[in-house]
C-alpha positions in Angstrom: 8.6 -35.3 -21.2 8.5 -35.2 -17.4 11.4 -33.4 -15.8 13.4 -35.3 -13.2 13.2 -33.7 -9.8 15.2 -34.2 -6.6 14.2 -33.5 -3.0 16.1 -30.7 -1.1 14.7 -30.9 2.4 14.4 -27.1 2.2 10.9 -25.8 3.2 10.5 -23.1 0.6 11.7 -25.2 -2.4 11.2 -28.9 -1.3 12.2 -30.1 -4.8 14.2 -28.8 -7.7 15.3 -30.1 -11.1 18.0 -32.7 -10.8 20.6 -30.6 -12.5 20.0 -27.6 -10.3 22.1 -26.8 -7.2 21.0 -25.6 -3.8 23.6 -23.1 -2.6 24.1 -21.1 0.6 23.6 -17.4 0.1 27.0 -16.8 1.7 28.6 -18.7 -1.3 26.6 -16.6 -3.8 27.1 -13.2 -2.3 29.7 -11.3 -0.2 28.8 -8.3 2.1 30.6 -5.1 1.2 30.8 -1.7 2.8 31.9 1.1 0.5 31.7 4.4 2.3 32.9 8.0 2.1 31.5 8.4 -1.4 30.8 12.0 -2.4 30.0 11.8 -6.1 27.0 9.4 -6.1 23.3 10.1 -6.1 21.0 9.0 -3.2 19.0 5.8 -3.7 16.1 4.2 -2.0 14.7 0.7 -1.8 10.9 0.3 -2.0 8.9 -2.8 -1.5 7.7 -4.0 -5.0 9.8 -1.4 -6.8 13.3 -2.2 -6.0 16.2 0.3 -6.0 15.0 3.7 -7.3 16.4 7.3 -7.2 15.8 9.0 -3.8 12.8 11.4 -3.6 12.5 13.4 -0.5 8.6 13.5 -0.5 8.5 9.7 -0.4 10.8 9.1 2.6 9.4 8.3 6.0 12.7 8.9 7.8 14.8 11.9 6.9 18.2 11.3 5.4 21.3 12.4 7.3 23.1 15.6 6.3 26.3 13.7 6.7 26.3 10.9 4.1 29.9 9.7 4.7 28.6 6.5 6.3 26.2 5.8 3.4 27.1 2.8 1.3 28.0 2.8 -2.4 25.7 0.4 -4.4 26.8 -0.7 -7.8 24.7 -2.2 -10.6 24.3 -5.9 -9.9 24.6 -5.6 -6.1 22.1 -7.3 -3.8 20.5 -4.9 -1.4 18.5 -6.0 1.7 16.5 -3.7 4.0 17.7 -4.8 7.4 14.3 -4.3 9.0 11.9 -5.0 6.1 13.6 -7.9 4.2 11.1 -10.4 5.6 8.4 -8.5 3.8 10.2 -8.6 0.5 12.2 -5.4 0.6 15.1 -6.9 -1.3 16.5 -6.1 -4.7 19.3 -6.4 -7.2 20.3 -2.9 -8.0 20.3 -1.6 -11.6 21.7 1.8 -10.5 24.8 3.3 -9.0 24.4 5.4 -5.9 24.6 5.6 -2.2 22.1 4.1 0.3 21.5 4.2 4.1 24.1 2.4 6.3 21.2 0.4 7.8 21.0 -1.7 4.6 23.0 -4.9 3.8 24.8 -4.6 0.5 26.4 -7.6 -1.2 28.4 -8.3 -4.3 26.9 -11.2 -6.2 28.9 -14.1 -7.6 29.3 -14.5 -11.3 27.6 -17.9 -10.9 24.4 -16.0 -10.5 23.0 -14.1 -13.5 21.9 -10.6 -12.5 18.6 -10.8 -14.3 17.7 -14.2 -12.7 18.9 -12.9 -9.3 16.5 -9.9 -9.6 13.6 -12.3 -9.7 14.9 -14.9 -7.3 15.8 -12.6 -4.4 12.6 -10.5 -4.6 10.3 -13.5 -5.1 7.5 -14.2 -2.7 8.9 -17.7 -2.1 12.3 -16.3 -1.0 10.7 -14.4 1.8 10.9 -17.6 3.9 14.7 -17.4 4.5 14.4 -13.7 5.3 11.7 -14.4 7.8 13.5 -17.1 9.7 16.7 -15.1 9.6 15.1 -12.0 11.2 14.7 -11.3 14.9 12.6 -8.8 16.7 9.3 -8.0 18.4 6.2 -6.9 16.5 4.8 -7.3 13.1 6.4 -4.4 11.2 10.2 -4.2 11.8 12.5 -7.2 12.5 16.3 -7.1 12.3 17.8 -9.3 9.7 20.8 -11.4 10.9 23.4 -11.9 8.1 25.0 -14.7 10.2 21.7 -16.6 9.9 20.8 -15.6 6.4 24.1 -16.5 4.8 23.6 -20.1 5.7 20.2 -20.2 4.0 20.2 -22.1 0.7 18.8 -20.7 -2.6 18.1 -22.6 -5.8 20.7 -22.1 -8.6 20.0 -23.4 -12.1 22.7 -23.7 -14.8 23.6 -20.4 -16.4 21.7 -21.1 -19.6 18.5 -21.8 -17.7 18.9 -18.8 -15.5 18.9 -16.7 -18.7 15.9 -18.6 -20.1 13.9 -18.1 -16.8 14.7 -14.4 -16.8 13.6 -14.1 -20.5 10.4 -15.9 -19.8 9.6 -13.8 -16.7 10.4 -10.6 -18.6 7.9 -11.5 -21.2 5.1 -12.8 -18.9 5.4 -10.2 -16.2 5.3 -7.5 -18.9 2.0 -8.9 -20.2 0.6 -9.0 -16.7 1.8 -5.5 -15.9 0.2 -4.2 -19.1 -3.2 -5.8 -18.0 -2.8 -4.3 -14.6 -2.1 -0.8 -16.0 -5.1 -1.0 -18.3 -7.3 -1.9 -15.3 -5.8 0.9 -13.2 -6.7 3.4 -16.0 -10.2 2.0 -16.1 -10.5 2.5 -12.3 -9.3 6.1 -12.7 -11.9 6.8 -15.5 -14.6 5.3 -13.4 -13.7 7.4 -10.4 -13.7 10.5 -12.6 -17.1 9.5 -13.8 -18.3 9.2 -10.2 -16.9 12.6 -9.2 -18.4 14.2 -12.3 -21.8 12.9 -11.3 -21.3 14.4 -7.8 -20.2 17.7 -9.2 -23.3 17.9 -11.5 -25.8 17.6 -8.6 -23.8 19.1 -5.8 -21.9 21.9 -7.4 -24.6 24.6 -7.7 -27.9 23.9 -5.8 -30.6 26.1 -7.2 -32.2 26.7 -3.8 -30.1 26.3 -0.6 -29.6 27.9 2.8 -26.2 29.0 3.7 -24.9 27.6 6.9 -21.8 26.0 8.5 -20.8 22.6 9.7 -21.2 23.5 13.4 -24.7 24.8 12.8 -25.7 21.7 10.9 -23.9 19.0 12.8 -23.5 18.1 16.5 -20.2 16.4 17.5 -20.7 13.2 19.5 -18.4 11.9 22.2 -19.1 8.4 23.3 -16.7 6.2 25.3 -15.3 3.1 23.6 -17.1 -0.2 24.1 -14.8 -3.1 24.9 -14.9 -6.0 22.4 -16.1 -4.0 19.4 -14.1 -3.9 16.2 -12.3 -0.9 14.7 -14.3 1.3 12.3 -12.5 3.1 9.5 -13.6 5.8 7.0 -12.2 5.0 3.6 -11.5 7.4 0.8 -14.3 6.0 -1.4 -16.9 7.2 1.2 -17.5 3.9 2.9 -17.4 3.9 6.7 -17.3 0.3 8.1 -15.5 -2.1 10.3 -12.0 -2.9 9.1 -12.8 -6.6 9.2 -15.4 -6.0 6.5 -12.6 -5.1 4.2 -9.1 -6.2 5.3 -7.0 -6.3 8.4 -3.5 -6.5 6.7 -1.3 -3.4 6.6 -2.7 -1.8 9.7 -1.0 -1.3 13.1 -3.1 -1.8 16.2 -2.9 0.1 19.4 -2.7 -1.9 22.6 -4.7 0.8 24.3 -8.1 2.2 23.5 -7.3 5.5 25.2 -9.0 8.3 23.4 -11.0 5.9 21.2 -14.7 6.6 20.7 -17.8 4.5 19.9 -19.3 4.9 16.4 -22.8 3.6 15.7 -24.7 2.9 12.4 -26.1 6.1 11.0 -23.4 8.4 12.4 -21.7 10.8 10.0 -17.9 10.2 10.3 -15.3 12.6 9.0 -11.5 11.8 9.0 -9.9 15.0 10.2 -6.7 14.4 8.3 -8.0 12.4 5.3 -11.4 13.9 4.8 -10.1 16.1 2.1 -9.4 13.0 0.0 -12.9 11.6 0.5 -12.7 9.8 3.9 -16.1 10.8 5.0 -19.4 9.0 5.1 -22.3 7.5 7.1 -21.3 4.5 9.2 -22.9 1.1 8.4 -21.3 -0.5 11.5 -21.0 -0.2 15.3 -17.4 -0.1 16.5 -14.6 2.0 18.0 -12.5 4.5 16.2 -9.5 6.8 17.0 -10.0 10.4 18.1 -8.9 11.6 14.7 -12.5 11.2 13.5 -15.3 13.7 14.0 -18.4 11.7 14.7 -21.6 13.7 14.2 -25.4 13.7 14.2 -27.7 16.3 12.5 -28.9 19.2 14.5 -31.9 20.3 12.4 -32.9 17.1 10.6 -30.7 17.5 7.6 -29.9 14.3 5.7 -26.5 13.0 6.8 -25.9 11.0 3.6 -26.3 14.3 1.6 -23.9 16.2 3.9 -21.4 13.3 3.6 -21.6 13.5 -0.2 -21.2 17.3 -0.1 -18.2 17.1 2.2 -16.6 14.5 -0.1 -17.3 16.8 -3.1 -15.8 19.8 -1.3 -12.7 17.7 -0.4 -12.2 16.2 -3.8 -12.7 19.5 -5.6 -9.9 21.1 -3.5 -12.1 23.5 -1.5 -11.3 22.0 1.9 -7.6 22.4 1.3 -8.2 26.2 1.0 -10.0 26.3 4.4 -7.5 24.3 6.5 -4.8 26.0 8.7 -2.3 23.2 8.0 -1.8 21.5 4.6 0.8 18.8 4.5 2.0 16.5 1.7 -0.6 13.9 2.3 -3.1 15.5 4.7 -5.3 18.5 5.3 -5.6 19.1 9.0 -9.2 19.6 10.5 -8.6 18.0 13.9 -9.7 21.1 15.6 -13.5 21.0 15.8 -13.8 24.8 15.7 -11.8 24.9 12.4 -13.9 22.1 11.0 -17.1 23.7 12.3 -16.5 26.9 10.4 -16.7 25.2 7.0 -19.5 26.7 4.9 -22.3 24.5 3.6 -25.0 25.2 1.1 -27.9 22.9 2.0 -31.1 22.6 -0.1 -34.4 21.6 1.5 -34.4 18.3 3.3 -36.6 16.6 0.7 -34.2 17.7 -2.0 -31.2 16.5 0.1 -32.8 13.1 0.4 -33.6 12.9 -3.4 -30.0 13.9 -4.4 -28.4 11.5 -1.8 -30.6 8.6 -3.1 -29.7 9.5 -6.7 -25.9 9.6 -5.9 -26.1 6.4 -3.8 -27.7 4.7 -6.8 -25.3 6.0 -9.4 -22.1 5.6 -7.3 -23.1 2.1 -6.3 -23.2 1.1 -9.9 -19.8 2.6 -10.6 -18.4 1.1 -7.4 -19.4 -2.4 -8.5 -17.3 -1.8 -11.7 -14.4 -0.4 -9.7 -14.5 -3.4 -7.3 -14.5 -5.8 -10.2 -11.4 -4.0 -11.7 -9.6 -3.9 -8.4 -10.3 -7.6 -7.9 -8.8 -8.3 -11.3 -5.8 -6.3 -10.4 -5.4 -8.2 -7.1 -5.7 -11.5 -8.8 -3.2 -10.5 -11.5 -0.7 -9.4 -8.9 -1.1 -12.8 -7.1 -0.7 -14.6 -10.5 2.5 -12.5 -11.0 3.9 -13.5 -7.6 3.0 -17.2 -8.1 4.6 -17.3 -11.6 7.9 -15.8 -10.4 8.1 -18.1 -7.4 7.3 -21.2 -9.5 9.9 -20.3 -12.2 12.8 -19.4 -9.9 12.3 -22.6 -7.8 12.0 -24.9 -10.8 8.4 -25.8 -10.4 7.7 -24.9 -14.0 9.9 -25.7 -16.9 10.3 -22.5 -18.9 12.4 -24.1 -21.5 9.2 -25.6 -23.0 7.8 -22.1 -23.3 10.9 -20.6 -25.0 
């Protein structure tokens, strides 16, 4: 039986079931500020995760020692990141605790079931009202205006259907999440297999000359070339134009001051991320930030072999023991003299070429499988987002699936 729908005139849900309401957020929620709370744990709001206990090692901005202005959040409250809501940093809390005064905290009306609201407010579709209610310059942070947001209308099904939608999404998203976790485990196993192959052929060369990076590699310093794209070294050892992979999620500098040209065949080592595998031979011409060491071989050594070796030394933890500064997410080799002192054991060039070709062949096979799994994960995440948006806006009738 076809469900009767009615037009709303609202861009992000143009039609809803006839028995649903479209209600302004200001009628569903009420902003609250509960401060001077001393007995509650710190909480954080993460995109895609919701409200979680605070962890110091995950915070970009340090918390204040004086938390008197921090706001109490109760289970069932709606929490919006004032600067990131337009990206989806919104959640219904399931925890009690305190959160930064920069967030908007709201009590939710009893007309809205908590479990349904958790899906509705964090849905991809619901980002539209957050976007048009935010003001600012740039693509990262925009200030959310409550005065604008409270007038935005949201779909509100009858209570019984809210619960049915929440039940349906609990089941279906759990299935999708299980598939995603299985693929993530497969990717980890494949990466372990790739690293094991590298260790087997790079770990103990039978015949090798002992040298250092500065004796094997010559640093290059070319001025940037206007109009070229940005080259990035990725942790899987690929050095290529960003446009060959993705542009989303990066910030771009308006100035190319300090940038350098990279050409195909250059060895490129990320001075802060090389320990995690961000080193390889470039397949592209472009510009890159000064955080990269761009090198050529001094004595005819095979750059692909040296790149494999440096990746192995990084992934095995050796580079971390040689760096003067080791931080939570980086090992600092920005100083060329420090990087140049790294010891290398290099077999004869013909053996380097044979090993590099073997590793390229083996890793390329594994990389194909990894890419297939990562594509599956991406498609599953897109399916999850689409399912939630369709359910909370009434575009699918979950009562038939109950």
